[in-house]
BAMARZA-431574 format. One record per atom (N, C-alpha, C, O): residue in one letter; x negated, y negated, z. Coordinates in pm, whole numbers, plus 50000, padded with zeros to 5 digits. Layout:
# BAMARZA-431574
AXYZ...
# end
This chain:
# BAMARZA-431574
X104878013359305X105338018059177X105078032959161X104428039259244X105608038359055X105498052559024X104528054458909X104648047758806X103568063458926X102578066058822X102398081058805X102468088758901X102158085058679X101898099258649X100618100258568X100398092558474X099788109758606X098528112058535X098348126958510X098528135058601X097988130358389X097748144358353X096428145358277X096098136758196X095688155958306X094418158158238X094288172858202X094748181658274X093648175258090X093438188758041X092008189857991X091578181957906X091288199558042X089898201158001X089548215757981X090078224658047X088638218157889X088158231557861X086708230657815X086338221257746X085898240357854X084518240557807X084078255057787X084548264257854X083178256657694X082628269757658X081118269057672X080478260057616X080548278457746X079098278857764X078588292757730X079228302857760X077428293057668X076768305557632X075398305957697X074658296157697X075068317457753X073758319057815X073178332457772X073808342957787X071988331957720X071308344157675X069988345757749X069328335957784X069628358257773X068348361157836X067768373657773X068338384457783X066618372057710X065918383157645X064578385157715X063798375757730X064318397457758X063128400257837X062458413057788X063128422657750X061148412857788X060388424957756X059278426557860X058508417357885X059218438457920X058158441758015X057128450557942X057418462257915X055958445357911X054958453357838X054368464257927X054618464758047X053608472657865X053048484157935X052008480158040X051638488358124X051548467858035X050558463158132X051208458758263X050498455858359X052548458258269X053248454758392X053678467458464X053658478458408X054078465858591X054468477458670X055708484258610X055708496358590X056748476458582X057968482458528X057758487658388X058218498658354X057068479958304X056818484558168X055898496558163X056058505158076X054928497158255X054038508658258X054748521558297X054388532258249X055758520458382X056498532358423X057408537758314X057748549558314X057818529058221X058768533158116X058178532157976X058888533757877X056848529457968X056188528457838X056758516757756X057018517957637X056948505557824X057558493757763X059058493657787X059728503757768X059598481957829X061028481157860X061578467957808X061028457357837X062668468557729X063268456657669X064718455457711X065428465457727X065168442857727X066558440257765X067018427257701X066328417057708X068188427657639X068798415757581X070188414257641X070978423757643X070498402257692X071788399857756X072398386757711X071678377257677X073738386157711X074438374057671X075708372657755X076468382157770X075928360657809X077128357357883X077838345657815X077208335557782X079128346957795X079948336257737X081058332957837X081888341457869X081078320557886X082028316357988X082938305557931X082468295757873X084248307357950X085238297457910X085998292858034X086568301158106X086008279758059X086708273958173X087828264958123X087658257258029X088988265858190X090168257958154X090708251458281X090858258258382X091008238458277X091518231358394X092598221458351X092378213258262X093758222458414X094868213158390X095308207258524X095618214658617X095328193858534X095718186958656X096828176958625X096758169558527X097858176858710X098988167758694X099278161358829X099518168358927X099248147858835X099428140558959X100498129858942X100498122258845X101428129359038X102478119259043X102308111359172X102338117059281X102128098159160X101908089759278X102998079159288X103528074359188X103318075659413X104348065559439X103848056659552X103418061559656X103898043459530X103478033759630X104588023659653X105158018259558X104898021059781X105958011759815X105568004159941X105228010160042X105627990759934X105337982260049X106647977360109X107577973660038X106677977260241X107827972260315X107377959860392X106757960860497X107707948360339X107217936160400X105737934560374X105227938860271X105057928260467X103627925460449X102737934660530X101517933960518X103337943360614X102487951260704X102707966260692X101897973860744X103777970760627X104067985060619X103957989760474X104347982560382X103448001960454X103278007260319X103348022460320X102898028960415X103928028060214X104018042460195X103308045960065X103538039759962X102448056060070X101788061659952X102078076559949X101748083660044X102688081359842X103038095459830X102388101059704X102268094159602X101978113559712X101348120359598X101868134559590X101988141359691X102178138859469X102558152759442X101798157359319X101608149559226X101358169859319X100558174459207X100618189359184X101048197059270X100188193159066X100058207259029X098788208558946X098538200458857X098008218758975X096798221358897X096678236258871X097168244558947X096018239458762X095788253458725X094408254558662X094038246758574X093658264358709X092298266558661X092118281258625X092598290058696X091428283658515X091168297458473X089758298458418X089288289458348X089088309358450X087728311758403X087638325758343X088108335458403X087028326758226X086798339458159X085308341158134X084648332358078X084788352658175X083378355858152X083298368758073X083788379158117X082678368157956X082448379857872X080938382157866X080188373357826X080518394157907X079088397157916X078768409857839X079588419057831X077568410257784X077098422257714X075578423157728X074888413057728X075078435457741X073638437757750X073288450357671X074108459257652X072038450757625X071488462757561X070078464657613X069298455157619X069738477157650X068448480257709X067848492457640X068558501457596X066518492357632X065818503757573X064398504257628X063878494357678X063788516057618X062438517957672X061688527857583X062218532957485X060418530457622X059558540057553X059248535257410X059688541257312X058488524357403X058118518357275X056698522657235X055828524457320X056498524257107X055188527957055X054198516457074X053028518657104X054688503957056X053818492357065X054568481057136X055798480557136X053798472057196X054378460257259X054568448857160X055018438057199X054238450957035X054208439956938X055588434056911X055708421856896X056628442456904X057948437456866X058738431856983X059788425656963X058258433757103X058958429957226X060458433257215X060808444557182X061348423557242X062798426457237X063398423957099X064608425857082X062598419757000X063148416656868X063568429156791X064408428356701X062998440656825X063338453156757X063648463456864X062948473456880X064738460756938X065038468857056X065418483157019X065308492157103X065858485356896X066208498856854X065008507756832X065168519856815X063778502056834X062578510256814X062248518456937X061428527656929X062848515457051X062608523357171X063218537257157X064238539157091X062568546957221X063028560957208X063298567157345X062968578757369X063898559357436X064198564957567X065238575957555X066038576057461X065238585057647X066168596257645X067608591457646X067988583457731X068398596257554X069788591857544X069988579757456X071138576157428X068918573357412X069048561757325X069278548957404X069278549157527X069498537657334X069708524757401X070938525257492X071918532157464X070858517757601X071968516457694X072698503457664X072098492757672X073978504357630X074778492657597X075878491157702X076608500757729X075998479257760X077038476657859X077758463557821X077178454857757X078998462457862X079778450357839X080818449057949X081158458858015X081318436857969X082308434658073X083068421858049X082618412957977X084238421058111X085088409158101X085678406358238X086338414958296X085438394358291X085938390258422X086788377758406X086368368058342X087978378058465X088878366458457X089468363758596X089848373058667X089548351058633X090258347258755X091038334358730X090658326158646X092128332858804X093018321458788X093348315858926X093548323359022X093418302558935X093798295659058X094838285159025X094618276658939X095978285759094X097058275959076X097348269359210X097278275859314X097668256359208X097868248959332X099008238959317X099078231459219X099888238859417X100878228359436X100448220259557X100128225959661X100428207059546X099918199059657X100758186359675X101358181259581X100778181659799X101498169459831X100818162159945X100208168260032X100938148759945X100338140560050X101208128260073X101688122059977X101398124760199X102168112860235X101368104460333X101008109160442X101078091960294X100398082360381X101388071460422X102088065960337X101428068460551X102288057560600X101468048560690X100878053060788X101448035760656X100738025760736X101758016860805X102608010860740X101668016060937X102598008261017X101857996561080X100877998361153X102347984661052X101807972461111X100317970761085X099617964261163X099817976660976X098417975760938X097457981261044X096247979161035X098007988261145X097167993261253X097298008261275X096338014661319X098448013861244X098698027961270X098838035261137X099708032061056X097988045061116X097938051960988X098278066661010X097628073561089X099298071360938X099748085260948X099578092060812X099918086360709X099038104160814X098848111860691X099308126160713X098928132460812X100108131160622X100558145060623X100278151060485X100648145060384X099648162560481X099348169060354X099748183760361X099848189660468X099978189360245X100258203560235X099938208360095X100158201259997X099408220360086X099118226159956X099408241059958X099128248060056X099968245759848X100268259859828X099348264559716X099478260259602X098428273559750X097428278359654X097668293059624X097968300959713X097518296559497X097638310359455X096408314659377X095988307859284X095828325959415X094608330859352X094788345159305X095328353559378X094328348059184X094408361559129X093408371059195X093448383059169X092528365959280X091508374359343X092088383259453X091428392759495X093318380259499X093858387359614X094918397359573X095298398159456X095388405259671X096418415159648X097698408959597X097968397159621X098488416859526X099678411559459X100638404659555X101288394959517X100758409559679X101678403659776X101018393459868X101658388459960X099748390259843X099028381059931X098268370459851X097268365059899X098718367559730X097978358259646X098198343659685X097368335159654X099308340659753X099638326859786X099388323959933X099648332360019X098898311959959X098688307460097X099068292860109X098878285060016X099618289160227X100028275260253X099098269360356X098828275460460X098588257060328X097578250860413X097978236260440X097728227560358X098588233760557X098998220160592X097938212960677X097028219160732X098088199860684X097218191960772X097928178860806X098828174460735X097488172760915X098028159860958X096898151761019X095978157261080X096978138561003X095938129761057X096578116761107X097618112261058X095918110861207X096368098161264X095168089161283X094138093461334X095308076661242X094278066661263X094848054361332X095968050061303X094068048661424X094518036861499X093428026361495X092338028361550X093708015061431X092788003761427X092957995761556X093717986061562X092248000061657X092387993661789X091897979261783X092437970661854X090907976461701X090357962861693X091347952761639X091137940761656X092427957061575X093447947861525X094557945261625X095467937461598X094507951861741X095517949461842X095327935561905X094197930761916X096427929161945X096317915662006X095417915362129X094727905462152X095427926062209X094617925862331X093117926762305X092317925262397X092727929362177X091307930062144X090767916862089X089567915662065X091617907262068X091177895062002X090237886662088X089527878262034X090217888762218X089337881162305X087947887462316X087127883162396X087687897962233X086357904162230X085807902362088X085857911762008X085277890662054X084857887861916X083677896261868X083477897661747X082897901961961X081727909861919X082137923061853X081357928861778X083357927861881X083837940361821X084617937061695X085757932461702X084007939461580X084667936861452X085567948561411X086617946461351X085157960861444X085927972761408X085877982761521X084817985961574X087057987761557X087177998861651X088358007261606X089508002861612X088068019261560X089118027761502X088998041761558X087908047361567X090138047461596X090218061161644X090828069961536X091828066161475X090238081661512X090738090861409X090918104861468X090038109861538X092068111061440X092358124561486X092998132161370X093888126861302X092558144461346X093158152561238X093188167161280X092378171761361X094138174361223X094328188561253X094858195161127X095808190161067X094268206361087X094748212660965X094128226160936X093228230661007X094628232360832X094148245160784X093538243460645X094038235660564X092468250860619X091828251060486X091698265460441X091378274260521X091938267960313X091858281360258X090588283460178X090048274160120X090128295960176X088898299360105X089128311760018X089388322560070X089048310259884X089218321759794X087908327259740X087918334359639X086778324259805X085458327059747X085048341659766X084128344659843X085718350559697X085298364459688X085248368259541X085818361359457X084578379159509X084508383559370X085878388159322X086638393959401X086218385859197X087508390559145X087608405859151X086608412959152X088838410659156X089198424959148X088828432859274X088748445159269X088588425959387X088258433359509X089478439659575X089348448159662X090678435459534X091888440859595X092358453759527X093288460259576X091748457559416X092168469559342X091028479559337X089858475959347X091388492359320X090378502859312X089598501659181X090138497359079X088318505459186X087458504859069X087148518959019X087068528459097X086978520058887X086568532558825X085198530758764X084868520058713X084398541258768X083068541258708X082948553158613X083548563758635X082168551258507X081998561858407X080998572058456X079988568658519X081268584658427X080368595458468X080548607258372X081638609758323X079458614258346X079518626158263X079708638558350X079138639658458X080528647758301X080818660158371X080518671958278X080478670458156X080318683558337X080068695658259X081208705558282X081478709558395X081858709258172X082918719258178X082558730658083X082478728557962X082328742658138X081988754158055X080748752257972X080668757157859X079768745158028X078518742957956X078588731357858X077588728757790X079708724257847X079848712957757X079908700057838X080678698957933X079098690257798X079058677357867X080138668357808X080178666057687X081018663157893X082098654257850X082078641757936X081538641758046X082668631057886X082738618557959X083978617858047X084988624458019X083908610058152X085058608358240X084848596558333X083878589158321X085778594958425X085718584058522X085958589558662X086618599758680X085418582458761X085668585958900X085888573058978X085358562558940X086648573459088X086878561359169X085608557559244X085118565159327X085078545759215X083838541259277X084068532459398X083138530259476X085288527259416X085598519359535X087088520059562X087888522559471X087458517859686X088848518259728X089398504059731X088768495059787X090568502059673X091188488859671X091808485259806X092118493959887X091978472359828X092618467359950X093758458159909X093538446259889X094998463359896X096118455159853X096498444359953X097248435259918X096008445160078X096318435160179X095298423860183X095378415060269X094348423960091X093328413560089X093988400060058X094708398759959X093728390060143X094348376860126X093388365660160X092178367660175X093958353860173X093178341760194X092478341760330X093018346360430X091258336460330X090608332860455X091088318960494X091058309760412X091528317460617X092068304760665X091238299560780X090938306860874X090848286860774X090048280460878X090848269160941X091318260160873X090978269761074X091678259261148X090648249561204X089678253661268X090868236661181X089878226761223X090578214761285X091568209761231X090048210061399X090498197961465X089328188261471X088238191961514X089558175961429X088508165661429X088988153561508X090138149461498X088078147961586X088318135361658X087118126461634X085978130661651X087358113961593X086258105061563X086558090761602X087718086861616X085498082861620X085598068661650X084648061061559X083498065061541X085128050261500X084308041061421X084198027961498X085208022561544X082968022961512X082728010661588X081798001661509X080718005861467X082217989161488X081387979261422X081227967161510X082207961961563X079977962461527X079677951361619X078947940161548X078207942361452X079167928061597X078387916261557X078407914161405X077367913361340X079617913261352X079757910361210X079247921261119X078837918361006X079267933761164X078827944961082X077357947961088X076877956861018X076607940461170X075157942861179X074827955661256X073747961361238X075747960161341X075577972661415X076827980961393X077947976061411X076647993661355X077798002461333X077518015961396X076368020361407X078588022461437X078478035461504X079678044061465X080798039061462X079448056861436X080528066261405X080368078461492X081168087761483
# end
Protein backbone atom coordinates (compact mmCIF):
# COMPACT_ATOMS: atom_id res chain seq x y z
CA UNK A 1 0.00 0.00 0.00
CA UNK A 2 0.86 3.67 -0.22
CA UNK A 3 1.48 5.69 2.94
CA UNK A 4 2.50 9.30 3.59
CA UNK A 5 3.89 10.69 6.82
CA UNK A 6 4.82 14.27 7.61
CA UNK A 7 6.26 15.76 10.79
CA UNK A 8 7.08 19.28 11.85
CA UNK A 9 9.03 20.17 14.94
CA UNK A 10 10.57 23.26 16.47
CA UNK A 11 12.26 23.96 19.79
CA UNK A 12 13.72 27.00 21.50
CA UNK A 13 16.49 26.76 24.08
CA UNK A 14 18.12 29.45 26.18
CA UNK A 15 21.46 29.14 27.91
CA UNK A 16 22.98 31.74 30.18
CA UNK A 17 26.35 31.84 31.89
CA UNK A 18 27.34 34.51 34.38
CA UNK A 19 30.86 34.45 35.82
CA UNK A 20 32.90 36.65 38.12
CA UNK A 21 36.61 36.21 38.78
CA UNK A 22 37.43 37.89 42.13
CA UNK A 23 40.70 39.57 42.88
CA UNK A 24 41.91 36.49 44.75
CA UNK A 25 42.09 34.51 41.47
CA UNK A 26 44.81 34.74 38.84
CA UNK A 27 42.62 36.32 36.15
CA UNK A 28 40.73 38.55 38.56
CA UNK A 29 43.93 39.66 40.24
CA UNK A 30 45.41 40.76 36.93
CA UNK A 31 42.35 42.89 36.07
CA UNK A 32 41.25 43.95 39.57
CA UNK A 33 38.13 41.79 39.30
CA UNK A 34 36.60 40.53 36.05
CA UNK A 35 32.90 39.95 35.26
CA UNK A 36 31.21 38.37 32.24
CA UNK A 37 27.55 37.75 31.42
CA UNK A 38 26.57 35.71 28.35
CA UNK A 39 23.35 34.42 26.80
CA UNK A 40 22.71 32.08 23.87
CA UNK A 41 19.27 31.54 22.31
CA UNK A 42 18.97 28.65 19.85
CA UNK A 43 15.96 27.91 17.64
CA UNK A 44 15.80 24.61 15.73
CA UNK A 45 13.26 23.77 13.01
CA UNK A 46 12.82 20.34 11.36
CA UNK A 47 10.30 19.23 8.72
CA UNK A 48 10.27 15.63 7.42
CA UNK A 49 8.02 14.18 4.70
CA UNK A 50 8.10 10.47 3.80
CA UNK A 51 6.14 8.56 1.14
CA UNK A 52 6.31 4.75 1.30
CA UNK A 53 4.99 2.09 -1.05
CA UNK A 54 4.84 -1.66 -0.41
CA UNK A 55 3.80 -4.30 -2.94
CA UNK A 56 3.98 -8.09 -2.72
CA UNK A 57 4.18 -10.26 -5.81
CA UNK A 58 2.94 -13.69 -4.90
CA UNK A 59 4.19 -15.16 -1.66
CA UNK A 60 7.94 -14.77 -2.13
CA UNK A 61 8.64 -11.43 -3.87
CA UNK A 62 8.18 -7.93 -2.41
CA UNK A 63 9.04 -4.34 -3.27
CA UNK A 64 9.42 -1.55 -0.69
CA UNK A 65 9.99 1.98 -1.99
CA UNK A 66 10.55 5.19 -0.04
CA UNK A 67 10.82 8.81 -1.15
CA UNK A 68 11.30 11.77 1.16
CA UNK A 69 12.18 15.38 1.67
CA UNK A 70 13.47 17.00 4.84
CA UNK A 71 14.57 20.49 5.80
CA UNK A 72 16.37 21.59 8.94
CA UNK A 73 17.34 25.07 10.09
CA UNK A 74 19.15 26.31 13.18
CA UNK A 75 19.46 29.89 14.44
CA UNK A 76 21.82 30.91 17.23
CA UNK A 77 21.66 34.41 18.69
CA UNK A 78 24.40 35.20 21.21
CA UNK A 79 25.31 38.23 23.30
CA UNK A 80 27.93 38.92 25.98
CA UNK A 81 28.98 41.84 28.16
CA UNK A 82 32.33 42.05 29.98
CA UNK A 83 33.86 44.49 32.42
CA UNK A 84 36.81 44.71 34.80
CA UNK A 85 38.50 46.91 37.44
CA UNK A 86 35.92 46.73 40.24
CA UNK A 87 36.21 48.55 43.55
CA UNK A 88 34.80 45.54 45.43
CA UNK A 89 34.05 41.88 44.79
CA UNK A 90 30.72 42.20 46.59
CA UNK A 91 28.47 42.78 43.56
CA UNK A 92 30.11 40.11 41.38
CA UNK A 93 28.34 40.12 37.96
CA UNK A 94 25.07 41.60 39.28
CA UNK A 95 26.33 45.18 38.83
CA UNK A 96 28.59 44.77 35.83
CA UNK A 97 28.42 48.48 34.99
CA UNK A 98 30.36 49.29 38.19
CA UNK A 99 33.58 48.17 36.51
CA UNK A 100 35.83 50.97 35.26
CA UNK A 101 38.06 49.22 32.73
CA UNK A 102 39.58 51.42 30.04
CA UNK A 103 37.07 52.02 27.26
CA UNK A 104 34.12 50.88 29.37
CA UNK A 105 32.22 47.56 29.19
CA UNK A 106 32.81 45.34 26.17
CA UNK A 107 29.56 44.29 24.49
CA UNK A 108 29.48 41.66 21.74
CA UNK A 109 26.66 39.94 19.86
CA UNK A 110 26.29 37.52 16.97
CA UNK A 111 23.82 35.60 14.85
CA UNK A 112 24.59 32.24 13.20
CA UNK A 113 22.20 30.42 10.88
CA UNK A 114 22.57 27.22 8.85
CA UNK A 115 20.13 25.23 6.73
CA UNK A 116 20.18 21.64 5.47
CA UNK A 117 17.77 20.27 2.85
CA UNK A 118 17.64 16.66 1.64
CA UNK A 119 15.87 14.68 -1.08
CA UNK A 120 16.12 10.94 -0.51
CA UNK A 121 14.95 7.69 -2.04
CA UNK A 122 15.29 3.97 -1.30
CA UNK A 123 14.19 0.83 -3.13
CA UNK A 124 14.19 -2.63 -1.52
CA UNK A 125 13.47 -5.74 -3.60
CA UNK A 126 13.23 -9.22 -2.12
CA UNK A 127 13.37 -12.13 -4.56
CA UNK A 128 12.29 -15.61 -3.52
CA UNK A 129 12.73 -14.62 0.15
CA UNK A 130 16.46 -15.25 -0.30
CA UNK A 131 17.94 -12.46 -2.43
CA UNK A 132 17.70 -8.93 -1.09
CA UNK A 133 18.57 -5.89 -3.22
CA UNK A 134 18.71 -2.31 -1.91
CA UNK A 135 19.44 0.89 -3.82
CA UNK A 136 19.47 4.31 -2.15
CA UNK A 137 20.26 7.84 -3.17
CA UNK A 138 20.11 11.20 -1.49
CA UNK A 139 20.69 14.75 -2.67
CA UNK A 140 21.76 17.00 0.20
CA UNK A 141 22.15 20.76 0.18
CA UNK A 142 23.91 22.73 2.91
CA UNK A 143 24.23 26.48 3.37
CA UNK A 144 27.69 25.94 4.89
CA UNK A 145 29.32 25.55 1.46
CA UNK A 146 30.08 27.78 -1.51
CA UNK A 147 27.16 28.94 -3.64
CA UNK A 148 28.05 26.58 -6.52
CA UNK A 149 28.95 23.61 -4.31
CA UNK A 150 26.09 23.43 -1.80
CA UNK A 151 24.54 20.25 -3.23
CA UNK A 152 25.99 16.76 -3.22
CA UNK A 153 24.63 13.39 -4.42
CA UNK A 154 25.37 10.26 -2.37
CA UNK A 155 24.23 6.87 -3.76
CA UNK A 156 24.61 3.40 -2.32
CA UNK A 157 23.70 -0.19 -3.15
CA UNK A 158 23.53 -3.37 -1.08
CA UNK A 159 22.96 -7.08 -1.66
CA UNK A 160 22.02 -9.77 0.83
CA UNK A 161 21.83 -13.53 0.26
CA UNK A 162 20.15 -15.87 2.75
CA UNK A 163 22.25 -18.89 1.89
CA UNK A 164 20.67 -20.94 4.68
CA UNK A 165 17.31 -20.83 2.85
CA UNK A 166 18.73 -22.43 -0.28
CA UNK A 167 17.56 -26.01 -0.99
CA UNK A 168 21.14 -27.33 -0.93
CA UNK A 169 21.50 -26.17 2.70
CA UNK A 170 18.53 -28.10 4.05
CA UNK A 171 20.62 -31.20 4.79
CA UNK A 172 22.70 -29.20 7.31
CA UNK A 173 20.22 -28.73 10.21
CA UNK A 174 22.85 -27.30 12.58
CA UNK A 175 23.04 -24.10 10.48
CA UNK A 176 19.92 -22.07 11.25
CA UNK A 177 21.15 -18.84 9.59
CA UNK A 178 23.82 -18.13 7.01
CA UNK A 179 23.63 -14.76 5.29
CA UNK A 180 26.08 -12.87 3.10
CA UNK A 181 25.95 -9.05 2.97
CA UNK A 182 27.74 -6.70 0.56
CA UNK A 183 27.30 -2.92 0.28
CA UNK A 184 28.99 -0.05 -1.53
CA UNK A 185 28.20 3.64 -1.25
CA UNK A 186 29.09 7.26 -0.63
CA UNK A 187 28.35 9.30 2.51
CA UNK A 188 28.51 13.08 2.79
CA UNK A 189 29.75 15.16 5.71
CA UNK A 190 28.75 18.83 6.20
CA UNK A 191 30.34 19.19 9.66
CA UNK A 192 32.17 22.50 9.32
CA UNK A 193 31.40 25.86 10.91
CA UNK A 194 28.96 28.05 8.95
CA UNK A 195 30.25 30.91 6.75
CA UNK A 196 33.65 29.30 6.02
CA UNK A 197 33.13 29.72 2.27
CA UNK A 198 32.91 33.54 2.45
CA UNK A 199 35.40 36.19 3.54
CA UNK A 200 35.08 37.55 7.08
CA UNK A 201 35.37 41.13 8.30
CA UNK A 202 36.55 42.21 11.74
CA UNK A 203 36.11 45.55 13.48
CA UNK A 204 39.18 47.70 14.05
CA UNK A 205 39.89 51.29 15.03
CA UNK A 206 42.06 53.45 12.78
CA UNK A 207 43.66 56.86 13.20
CA UNK A 208 43.24 59.49 10.50
CA UNK A 209 44.81 62.91 11.14
CA UNK A 210 44.95 62.29 14.87
CA UNK A 211 41.26 61.24 15.03
CA UNK A 212 40.30 57.69 16.00
CA UNK A 213 37.55 56.24 13.78
CA UNK A 214 35.96 52.81 13.47
CA UNK A 215 36.34 50.53 10.48
CA UNK A 216 36.61 46.96 9.25
CA UNK A 217 39.36 44.83 7.79
CA UNK A 218 39.29 41.37 6.12
CA UNK A 219 40.17 38.84 8.82
CA UNK A 220 39.95 35.71 6.65
CA UNK A 221 39.83 34.76 2.99
CA UNK A 222 36.74 32.99 1.68
CA UNK A 223 36.82 29.74 -0.28
CA UNK A 224 33.94 29.68 -2.82
CA UNK A 225 34.96 26.15 -3.89
CA UNK A 226 34.36 24.70 -0.43
CA UNK A 227 32.06 21.68 -0.78
CA UNK A 228 31.00 18.37 0.68
CA UNK A 229 33.40 15.86 2.15
CA UNK A 230 32.60 12.50 0.55
CA UNK A 231 33.54 9.10 2.01
CA UNK A 232 33.49 5.94 -0.11
CA UNK A 233 32.89 2.75 1.84
CA UNK A 234 32.64 -0.93 0.89
CA UNK A 235 31.37 -3.45 3.45
CA UNK A 236 31.29 -7.26 3.31
CA UNK A 237 29.75 -9.27 6.13
CA UNK A 238 28.53 -12.75 7.08
CA UNK A 239 25.90 -13.67 9.68
CA UNK A 240 25.96 -17.23 11.03
CA UNK A 241 23.57 -18.83 13.49
CA UNK A 242 24.05 -22.39 14.80
CA UNK A 243 22.14 -24.91 16.88
CA UNK A 244 18.80 -23.17 17.13
CA UNK A 245 20.31 -19.73 17.79
CA UNK A 246 22.43 -20.83 20.75
CA UNK A 247 25.62 -19.86 18.87
CA UNK A 248 25.83 -16.79 16.62
CA UNK A 249 28.63 -15.15 14.70
CA UNK A 250 28.86 -11.92 12.65
